[in-house]
NUZAFI-34352 format. One record per residue (C-alpha): residue in three letters; chain; x, y, z. Coordinates in Angstrom, 3 decimals, always signed. Layout:
BEGIN
(ALA,A,(X,Y,Z))
...
***
This chain:
BEGIN
(MET,A,(+18.101,-7.710,+3.931))
(PRO,A,(+17.590,-4.874,+1.838))
(LEU,A,(+14.694,-5.785,+0.353))
(VAL,A,(+13.046,-6.194,+4.009))
(PHE,A,(+14.856,-2.460,+4.646))
(ALA,A,(+13.430,-1.106,+1.803))
(PHE,A,(+9.909,-2.073,+2.106))
(VAL,A,(+10.100,-0.629,+5.815))
(LEU,A,(+11.588,+2.835,+4.816))
(THR,A,(+9.009,+3.030,+2.040))
(GLN,A,(+6.405,+2.397,+4.476))
(VAL,A,(+7.646,+4.787,+6.848))
(ALA,A,(+8.138,+7.265,+3.956))
(MET,A,(+4.534,+6.754,+2.659))
(LEU,A,(+2.869,+7.308,+6.722))
(ALA,A,(+4.682,+10.833,+6.955))
(THR,A,(+3.235,+11.623,+3.351))
(THR,A,(-0.053,+10.180,+3.899))
(VAL,A,(-0.584,+11.691,+7.106))
(TYR,A,(+1.453,+14.553,+7.225))
(LEU,A,(+1.814,+15.960,+3.527))
(HIS,A,(-1.319,+14.895,+2.020))
(ARG,A,(-4.416,+14.257,+4.549))
(TYR,A,(-2.826,+17.216,+6.938))
(LEU,A,(-1.314,+20.006,+4.819))
(ALA,A,(-2.810,+19.860,+1.887))
(HIS,A,(-6.607,+18.756,+2.179))
(GLY,A,(-7.032,+20.315,+6.176))
(GLY,A,(-8.564,+16.758,+7.022))
(ILE,A,(-6.742,+16.954,+10.287))
(GLU,A,(-5.166,+18.861,+12.763))
(LEU,A,(-2.153,+17.306,+14.407))
(ARG,A,(+0.287,+18.347,+17.743))
(PRO,A,(+3.481,+20.003,+17.034))
(GLU,A,(+5.720,+17.007,+17.948))
(VAL,A,(+4.247,+14.932,+15.028))
(ARG,A,(+4.208,+18.209,+12.783))
(ALA,A,(+8.239,+18.163,+13.327))
(VAL,A,(+8.723,+14.378,+13.007))
(SER,A,(+6.889,+13.655,+9.874))
(ARG,A,(+9.194,+16.600,+8.664))
(VAL,A,(+12.281,+15.466,+9.792))
(VAL,A,(+11.501,+11.730,+8.196))
(ILE,A,(+9.826,+13.594,+4.468))
(TRP,A,(+13.814,+15.328,+4.618))
(LEU,A,(+15.495,+12.338,+5.305))
(THR,A,(+13.878,+9.694,+2.733))
(THR,A,(+12.359,+12.336,+0.016))
(ALA,A,(+13.954,+15.001,-0.350))
(LEU,A,(+10.574,+16.553,-0.964))
(LYS,A,(+9.546,+20.379,-0.080))
(PRO,A,(+6.229,+19.911,+2.114))
(ARG,A,(+4.498,+23.325,+1.069))
(GLN,A,(+5.483,+22.390,-2.817))
(TRP,A,(+4.300,+19.190,-3.097))
(ALA,A,(+0.828,+20.210,-0.846))
(ARG,A,(+0.641,+23.292,-3.881))
(VAL,A,(+0.973,+20.734,-6.838))
(HIS,A,(-1.547,+18.662,-4.571))
(ARG,A,(-3.985,+21.250,-4.097))
(TYR,A,(-3.833,+22.267,-8.003))
(HIS,A,(-4.051,+18.571,-8.964))
(HIS,A,(-7.691,+18.689,-7.509))
(ALA,A,(-8.568,+22.671,-8.358))
(THR,A,(-8.185,+21.250,-12.220))
(GLU,A,(-8.738,+17.460,-11.950))
(ASP,A,(-8.125,+16.341,-15.457))
(GLY,A,(-8.437,+19.196,-17.075))
(ALA,A,(-5.507,+20.978,-19.697))
(GLU,A,(-3.673,+22.224,-16.338))
(ASP,A,(-3.731,+19.346,-14.267))
(PRO,A,(+0.255,+19.079,-13.553))
(HIS,A,(-0.370,+15.219,-13.995))
(SER,A,(-3.338,+13.610,-15.652))
(PRO,A,(-3.134,+11.322,-17.814))
(ARG,A,(-5.399,+12.875,-20.005))
(ASN,A,(-2.876,+15.040,-21.213))
(PHE,A,(-0.788,+12.649,-22.603))
(GLY,A,(-3.206,+10.410,-24.552))
(GLY,A,(-5.482,+9.385,-21.848))
(GLY,A,(-6.456,+6.023,-20.964))
(ARG,A,(-3.810,+3.145,-20.051))
(ARG,A,(-1.694,+4.978,-22.563))
(GLY,A,(-1.507,+8.168,-20.963))
(ALA,A,(-1.171,+6.342,-17.218))
(SER,A,(+1.837,+4.620,-18.690))
(TYR,A,(+3.413,+7.833,-19.209))
(VAL,A,(+2.931,+9.375,-16.036))
(PHE,A,(+3.717,+6.310,-14.206))
(TRP,A,(+7.026,+6.319,-16.029))
(ARG,A,(+7.415,+10.578,-15.411))
(ASN,A,(+5.180,+11.384,-13.010))
(GLY,A,(+8.732,+12.852,-11.055))
(PRO,A,(+9.674,+14.962,-14.125))
(LEU,A,(+5.733,+16.293,-14.311))
(TYR,A,(+6.066,+16.800,-10.503))
(THR,A,(+8.916,+18.840,-10.691))
(ARG,A,(+8.115,+20.988,-13.822))
(ALA,A,(+4.730,+21.637,-11.403))
(THR,A,(+7.014,+23.275,-8.389))
(ARG,A,(+8.729,+25.948,-10.520))
(ASP,A,(+5.181,+27.384,-11.473))
(ARG,A,(+5.335,+30.479,-9.883))
(ARG,A,(+1.290,+30.877,-9.864))
(LEU,A,(+0.997,+28.226,-7.594))
(ALA,A,(+2.639,+29.701,-4.692))
(GLU,A,(+0.899,+33.050,-5.002))
(LYS,A,(-2.802,+30.752,-4.781))
(TYR,A,(-1.734,+28.917,-1.758))
(ARG,A,(-0.489,+31.736,+0.242))
(ASP,A,(-0.816,+29.637,+3.384))
(LEU,A,(+1.807,+27.735,+2.172))
(ARG,A,(+4.856,+29.455,+3.058))
(ARG,A,(+8.593,+28.828,+3.987))
(ASP,A,(+9.404,+29.087,+7.970))
(ALA,A,(+13.020,+29.286,+10.112))
(TRP,A,(+13.208,+25.359,+9.503))
(ASP,A,(+12.612,+25.406,+6.201))
(ARG,A,(+15.934,+28.145,+5.585))
(TRP,A,(+17.939,+26.291,+7.310))
(PHE,A,(+17.058,+22.401,+7.089))
(PHE,A,(+14.396,+21.702,+5.280))
(ASP,A,(+14.360,+23.149,+2.136))
(HIS,A,(+17.965,+21.418,+1.512))
(GLY,A,(+16.769,+18.754,-0.010))
(ASN,A,(+20.181,+16.915,-1.095))
(ALA,A,(+21.613,+17.265,+2.383))
(GLY,A,(+18.671,+15.718,+3.408))
(LEU,A,(+18.939,+12.764,+1.568))
(LEU,A,(+22.333,+12.306,+2.224))
(VAL,A,(+22.335,+12.048,+6.049))
(GLY,A,(+18.886,+9.691,+5.248))
(ILE,A,(+21.486,+7.332,+3.364))
(ALA,A,(+24.120,+7.508,+5.443))
(LEU,A,(+21.833,+6.450,+8.625))
(ALA,A,(+20.205,+3.029,+6.619))
(CYS,A,(+23.562,+2.343,+5.791))
(SER,A,(+24.654,+2.738,+9.612))
(ALA,A,(+22.231,+0.482,+10.435))
(THR,A,(+22.939,-2.066,+8.026))
(VAL,A,(+26.664,-2.143,+8.913))
(PHE,A,(+25.666,-2.433,+12.190))
(LEU,A,(+23.535,-5.932,+10.949))
(GLY,A,(+26.191,-6.846,+8.726))
(ARG,A,(+29.152,-6.583,+11.764))
(TRP,A,(+26.921,-8.842,+14.053))
(LEU,A,(+25.710,-11.115,+11.020))
(LEU,A,(+29.195,-11.733,+9.580))
(GLY,A,(+31.959,-9.569,+12.060))
(GLY,A,(+34.822,-7.648,+10.423))
(TRP,A,(+35.525,-6.134,+7.426))
(ILE,A,(+33.123,-8.219,+5.482))
(GLY,A,(+30.179,-7.128,+7.751))
(ILE,A,(+31.030,-3.947,+6.875))
(VAL,A,(+31.486,-3.870,+3.307))
(VAL,A,(+27.908,-6.087,+2.976))
(GLY,A,(+26.554,-3.312,+5.306))
(ILE,A,(+27.537,-0.887,+3.734))
(THR,A,(+26.254,-2.881,-0.197))
(ALA,A,(+23.422,-3.491,+1.678))
(GLY,A,(+22.150,-0.336,+2.571))
(LEU,A,(+22.725,+1.329,-0.710))
(VAL,A,(+20.879,-1.130,-2.087))
(ALA,A,(+18.138,-0.828,-0.038))
(CYS,A,(+17.701,+2.848,-0.509))
(ALA,A,(+17.858,+3.031,-3.992))
(LEU,A,(+14.946,+0.201,-4.278))
(HIS,A,(+13.126,+2.134,-1.639))
(ALA,A,(+13.825,+5.832,-4.227))
(ALA,A,(+12.145,+3.417,-7.048))
(TYR,A,(+9.277,+2.132,-4.946))
(TYR,A,(+8.346,+5.508,-4.049))
(LEU,A,(+8.376,+7.631,-7.072))
(LEU,A,(+6.676,+4.984,-9.191))
(ALA,A,(+3.994,+4.156,-6.033))
(GLY,A,(+3.437,+8.009,-6.792))
(GLY,A,(+3.565,+7.409,-10.403))
(ALA,A,(+0.784,+4.633,-10.506))
(ILE,A,(-1.285,+6.575,-8.229))
(ASN,A,(-1.767,+9.836,-10.676))
(GLY,A,(-0.984,+7.637,-13.495))
(PHE,A,(-3.306,+4.722,-13.684))
(GLY,A,(-5.507,+6.169,-10.688))
(HIS,A,(-6.914,+8.435,-13.323))
(ALA,A,(-7.196,+5.954,-16.058))
(GLY,A,(-11.208,+5.478,-16.146))
(ALA,A,(-12.474,+5.018,-19.230))
(GLU,A,(-15.426,+7.055,-18.467))
(PRO,A,(-15.861,+9.715,-15.836))
(ARG,A,(-18.453,+9.103,-12.859))
(ARG,A,(-19.938,+12.688,-11.455))
(GLU,A,(-18.961,+12.450,-8.222))
(SER,A,(-14.788,+11.434,-8.635))
(GLY,A,(-13.913,+11.974,-12.341))
(TYR,A,(-12.188,+9.576,-13.781))
(ALA,A,(-10.375,+8.722,-10.388))
(LEU,A,(-10.421,+4.732,-9.490))
(ASN,A,(-9.782,+2.526,-6.555))
(MET,A,(-6.702,+0.493,-7.123))
(PRO,A,(-6.710,-2.513,-3.917))
(ILE,A,(-3.324,-3.701,-5.022))
(ILE,A,(-1.962,-0.182,-4.751))
(ALA,A,(-4.105,+0.888,-1.928))
(TRP,A,(-2.051,-2.282,-0.037))
(LEU,A,(+1.085,-1.287,-1.085))
(THR,A,(+0.256,+2.410,-0.383))
(VAL,A,(-0.880,+2.901,+3.316))
(GLY,A,(-4.123,+3.421,+1.721))
(GLU,A,(-3.048,+6.215,-0.920))
(GLY,A,(-4.610,+3.525,-3.945))
(TRP,A,(-8.231,+4.294,-2.893))
(HIS,A,(-8.096,+6.822,-5.515))
(ARG,A,(-11.445,+7.207,-6.291))
(ASN,A,(-12.813,+7.431,-2.569))
(HIS,A,(-10.292,+10.483,-2.476))
(HIS,A,(-11.331,+12.415,-5.015))
(ALA,A,(-15.090,+12.016,-4.390))
(ALA,A,(-14.175,+13.356,-0.816))
(GLU,A,(-11.263,+14.660,-0.655))
(SER,A,(-11.141,+16.859,+2.667))
(SER,A,(-12.042,+13.039,+4.083))
(PRO,A,(-8.643,+12.097,+6.563))
(ARG,A,(-10.043,+7.966,+5.641))
(LEU,A,(-9.385,+7.408,+2.311))
(GLY,A,(-10.448,+3.300,+2.993))
(TRP,A,(-14.039,+2.798,+3.371))
(GLY,A,(-15.571,-0.483,+4.902))
(HIS,A,(-12.920,-3.374,+4.711))
(GLN,A,(-11.058,-1.497,+2.208))
(PHE,A,(-7.426,-1.339,+4.421))
(ASP,A,(-6.028,+1.883,+5.109))
(LEU,A,(-3.537,+1.944,+6.920))
(GLY,A,(-3.144,+5.674,+7.272))
(TRP,A,(-6.638,+5.633,+8.426))
(LEU,A,(-5.137,+3.538,+11.253))
(THR,A,(-1.966,+5.179,+12.076))
(ILE,A,(-4.442,+8.766,+12.168))
(CYS,A,(-6.692,+6.680,+14.458))
(GLY,A,(-3.542,+5.509,+16.939))
(LEU,A,(-2.603,+9.095,+16.782))
(ARG,A,(-6.184,+10.265,+17.501))
(HIS,A,(-6.162,+7.843,+20.561))
(LEU,A,(-2.663,+9.447,+21.859))
(LYS,A,(-4.137,+12.910,+21.762))
(LEU,A,(-1.514,+13.702,+19.128))
(ALA,A,(-4.215,+14.099,+16.244))
(ARG,A,(-8.068,+15.036,+15.844))
(VAL,A,(-10.188,+15.127,+12.466))
(THR,A,(-11.376,+18.755,+12.208))
(THR,A,(-14.835,+20.372,+10.823))
(ARG,A,(-13.196,+19.561,+6.721))
(GLY,A,(-12.061,+15.787,+7.728))
(GLU,A,(-15.570,+15.612,+9.162))
(THR,A,(-17.578,+16.818,+5.953))
(GLY,A,(-15.226,+14.778,+3.723))
(MET,A,(-15.816,+11.183,+5.620))
(ALA,A,(-19.644,+12.059,+5.199))
(ARG,A,(-19.452,+12.731,+1.890))
(LEU,A,(-17.713,+9.273,+1.579))
(ARG,A,(-20.601,+7.850,+3.750))
(ARG,A,(-23.199,+8.734,+1.584))
(LEU,A,(-20.982,+7.485,-1.123))
(TYR,A,(-21.185,+4.255,-0.239))
(ALA,A,(-24.489,+4.000,+1.078))
(GLY,A,(-25.711,+4.869,-2.270))
(ALA,A,(-23.638,+2.625,-4.359))
***
């Protein structure tokens, strides 16, 4: 039960990350309805403790300084290749935290400012995590009591919830490390995408984020996987578009056209 629960929890967190933080807030490839943005912010708060504007700032700066000396998490700054990728894989969290403390990013990306909701709720990441853990444990306790009954069900449920939350944290952090690390471990740079690589297995496990070469070739494209490359984030966006809850922006259309040309010339 903890493994399945952790996988589902992480997939939900990753969908909010890729659709809201990445493809909407950082790159503007899509526009989301207010209710979708609100739900996404709550999910991020409960499952990751990230501050959306900080994540978007760091990610934009990563693209602006791609694999250069100031890139916040480039493997090339830590030995390059698989050695540098391994360093970033295991230390992605601290590297990200250090980048969020760079005051230049707040000045550089002035459109990313906190609002009243941030001050009251979303800037209090630890509180969000505690609420998220409490909700997760409540769900597993309900299942435990239903399956086993009594105090045994409660104890097993709480234990399963805590284990699931720990697995979720590890999954989410290491997935980000794999994308930022091994996703930039190419031996030679390509003209359109630098050292970035596509990683199919990672893409399947991270709702499409592993199509990293595609992303760096066309950063504003809200579609990361192309052709038969499975991209759950894009499928989610298509569902939201069908429900009139999202639309592809001009920037997004330009990015998808660039990605289409990349594969047409492959």
